[in-house]
C-alpha positions as CSV (number, residue, x, y, z in Angstrom):
1,X,-0.6,-81.3,-50.8
2,X,-2.3,-77.9,-50.0
3,X,-5.6,-79.8,-49.7
4,X,-4.0,-82.2,-47.2
5,X,-2.6,-79.4,-45.1
6,X,-5.9,-77.5,-45.1
7,X,-7.8,-80.7,-44.0
8,X,-5.3,-81.1,-41.1
9,X,-5.8,-77.5,-40.0
10,X,-9.6,-77.9,-40.2
11,X,-9.6,-81.2,-38.2
12,X,-7.2,-79.7,-35.6
13,X,-9.5,-76.6,-35.2
14,X,-12.7,-78.6,-35.0
15,X,-11.4,-81.2,-32.6
16,X,-9.6,-78.6,-30.5
17,X,-12.9,-76.6,-30.3
18,X,-14.8,-79.8,-29.3
19,X,-12.2,-80.4,-26.5
20,X,-12.7,-76.9,-25.2
21,X,-16.5,-77.2,-25.4
22,X,-16.4,-80.6,-23.6
23,X,-14.4,-78.9,-20.8
24,X,-16.4,-75.7,-20.4
25,X,-19.8,-77.5,-20.4
26,X,-18.4,-80.4,-18.3
27,X,-19.9,-82.8,-21.0
28,X,-16.4,-84.2,-21.1
29,X,-16.9,-85.9,-17.7
30,X,-19.4,-88.8,-17.2
31,X,-20.6,-88.9,-13.6
32,X,-20.3,-92.3,-12.0
33,X,-20.9,-92.7,-8.3
34,X,-18.5,-90.6,-6.3
35,X,-16.2,-90.1,-9.3
36,X,-16.5,-89.1,-13.0
37,X,-14.9,-90.6,-16.1
38,X,-13.2,-88.2,-18.5
39,X,-13.7,-88.3,-22.2
40,X,-11.6,-85.1,-22.7
41,X,-8.8,-87.2,-24.4
42,X,-11.0,-88.6,-27.1
43,X,-10.8,-85.7,-29.6
44,X,-7.0,-85.9,-29.3
45,X,-7.0,-89.7,-30.0
46,X,-9.4,-89.3,-33.0
47,X,-7.4,-86.4,-34.5
48,X,-4.2,-88.5,-34.3
49,X,-5.8,-91.5,-36.0
50,X,-7.4,-89.4,-38.7
51,X,-4.6,-87.0,-39.4
52,X,-1.4,-88.2,-37.8
53,X,0.8,-87.6,-34.7
54,X,1.4,-83.8,-35.2
55,X,-2.4,-83.1,-35.4
56,X,-2.9,-85.3,-32.3
57,X,-0.1,-83.5,-30.4
58,X,-1.6,-80.0,-31.3
59,X,-5.1,-81.1,-30.1
60,X,-3.5,-82.5,-27.0
61,X,-1.7,-79.2,-26.5
62,X,-5.1,-77.4,-26.7
63,X,-6.4,-79.9,-24.1
64,X,-3.5,-79.3,-21.9
65,X,-3.6,-75.5,-22.1
66,X,-7.3,-75.6,-21.4
67,X,-6.6,-77.7,-18.3
68,X,-4.1,-75.2,-17.2
69,X,-6.5,-72.3,-17.8
70,X,-9.3,-74.1,-15.8
71,X,-6.9,-74.8,-12.9
72,X,-5.9,-71.1,-12.8
73,X,-9.4,-69.5,-13.0
74,X,-11.9,-72.2,-11.8
75,X,-10.4,-75.1,-9.8
76,X,-13.1,-77.4,-8.6
77,X,-11.2,-80.0,-6.6
78,X,-8.5,-79.8,-3.9
79,X,-5.7,-80.8,-6.3
80,X,-6.9,-78.8,-9.3
81,X,-4.6,-75.8,-8.6
82,X,-1.6,-78.0,-9.1
83,X,-2.6,-78.3,-12.8
84,X,-1.2,-74.8,-13.4
85,X,2.1,-76.6,-13.7
86,X,2.6,-77.6,-17.4
87,X,4.4,-80.8,-16.5
88,X,1.1,-82.0,-15.0
89,X,-1.5,-80.4,-17.3
90,X,0.2,-80.0,-20.7
91,X,3.0,-82.5,-21.3
92,X,0.9,-85.7,-20.7
93,X,-1.8,-84.4,-23.0
94,X,0.6,-83.6,-25.9
95,X,1.8,-87.2,-25.8
96,X,-1.8,-88.7,-26.0
97,X,-2.0,-88.2,-29.8
98,X,1.5,-89.6,-30.8
99,X,1.0,-92.7,-28.6
100,X,-2.5,-93.3,-30.1
101,X,-1.1,-92.8,-33.6
102,X,1.7,-95.3,-32.9
103,X,-0.9,-97.9,-31.8
104,X,-3.0,-97.2,-34.9
105,X,0.0,-97.4,-37.3
106,X,1.0,-100.8,-35.9
107,X,-2.5,-102.2,-36.2
108,X,-4.2,-100.4,-39.1
109,X,-4.3,-103.6,-41.1
110,X,-6.9,-104.7,-38.6
111,X,-8.8,-101.5,-38.5
112,X,-11.4,-102.3,-35.8
113,X,-8.7,-103.7,-33.5
114,X,-6.5,-100.7,-34.3
115,X,-9.1,-98.2,-33.4
116,X,-10.0,-100.0,-30.1
117,X,-6.3,-100.3,-29.1
118,X,-5.6,-96.7,-30.1
119,X,-8.4,-95.5,-27.9
120,X,-7.1,-97.5,-25.0
121,X,-3.5,-96.5,-25.5
122,X,-4.3,-92.8,-25.8
123,X,-6.5,-92.8,-22.7
124,X,-4.0,-94.8,-20.6
125,X,-1.2,-92.4,-21.8
126,X,-3.2,-89.6,-20.3
127,X,-4.0,-91.4,-17.0
128,X,-0.5,-92.8,-16.4
129,X,1.4,-89.7,-17.3
130,X,-0.9,-87.3,-15.3
131,X,-0.9,-89.5,-12.2
132,X,2.8,-90.3,-12.6
133,X,3.6,-86.6,-12.8
134,X,1.4,-85.8,-9.9
135,X,3.3,-88.4,-7.8
136,X,6.8,-87.4,-9.1
137,X,6.4,-83.6,-9.0
138,X,4.1,-83.1,-6.0
139,X,4.2,-86.4,-4.2
140,X,5.9,-85.0,-1.1
141,X,3.8,-81.8,-0.9
142,X,1.6,-81.4,2.1
143,X,-1.4,-80.6,-0.2
144,X,-1.1,-83.9,-2.0
145,X,-0.5,-85.9,1.1
146,X,-3.5,-84.4,2.8
147,X,-5.8,-85.5,-0.1
148,X,-4.2,-88.8,-1.1
149,X,-2.7,-89.9,2.2
150,X,0.8,-90.9,3.2
151,X,1.0,-93.9,0.7
152,X,0.5,-91.7,-2.3
153,X,1.6,-94.3,-4.9
154,X,-0.9,-96.9,-3.6
155,X,-3.6,-94.3,-3.9
156,X,-2.6,-93.3,-7.4
157,X,-2.6,-96.9,-8.5
158,X,-6.1,-97.3,-7.1
159,X,-7.2,-94.2,-9.1
160,X,-5.5,-95.5,-12.2
161,X,-7.4,-98.8,-11.9
162,X,-10.8,-97.4,-10.7
163,X,-11.0,-94.5,-13.2
164,X,-8.3,-95.1,-15.8
165,X,-9.5,-98.5,-17.0
166,X,-13.1,-97.5,-17.4
167,X,-12.0,-94.3,-19.2
168,X,-9.9,-96.4,-21.5
169,X,-12.9,-98.6,-22.4
170,X,-15.2,-95.6,-23.0
171,X,-12.5,-93.9,-25.1
172,X,-12.1,-97.1,-27.2
173,X,-15.8,-97.3,-27.9
174,X,-16.2,-93.7,-28.9
175,X,-13.0,-93.7,-31.0
176,X,-14.2,-96.9,-32.8
177,X,-17.6,-95.4,-33.6
178,X,-16.4,-91.9,-34.7
179,X,-13.4,-93.1,-36.7
180,X,-15.3,-95.9,-38.4
181,X,-18.0,-93.5,-39.4
182,X,-15.6,-90.9,-40.8
183,X,-13.5,-93.5,-42.6
184,X,-16.5,-95.5,-43.8
185,X,-15.1,-98.7,-42.1
186,X,-17.6,-101.6,-41.9
187,X,-18.3,-103.0,-38.5
188,X,-20.5,-106.0,-38.6
189,X,-23.4,-105.1,-40.9
190,X,-23.1,-101.4,-40.4
191,X,-20.8,-99.0,-42.2
192,X,-20.1,-95.3,-42.1
193,X,-22.9,-93.1,-40.9
194,X,-25.1,-96.1,-40.2
195,X,-23.0,-96.6,-37.0
């Protein structure tokens, strides 16, 4: 029991640190044309699959607090200052892990499918909740309207499709590779560290 608790603490610390490093170095964002795809949610998803919903929620909390910190000290985009609000920066990120874990729990008898679906669900949880909170909490603010236009929900749907779906695909692939390697799950002819 103590060994299990120690492993959970170590995994939380390591994946939380990776989240912060991805953010500080901007390695957590893959440039693509005018936009970039985020992989910041991936450590949270991996932590939830490996160690459960509480570990996933704590790593998501680290992700959210880091987002809030970045918004306060170094905003880079016109809407970044809004992320000092925890409803936008923290709450959606806390829920990434539990949602990914639920998907994994439902599909773990088919581990490859379960890992892929968990990566997609965790990533889409982040996308839908962040954009949804942006629309619900700040949708009538002049700052948001000036950036996203009068028809804010149409713009948010466009962002969800253009960025959210590719991010979900990238998250699924990375989650599959990392979790399969850690758990020594065979994919095709490769297994464990051979992936």
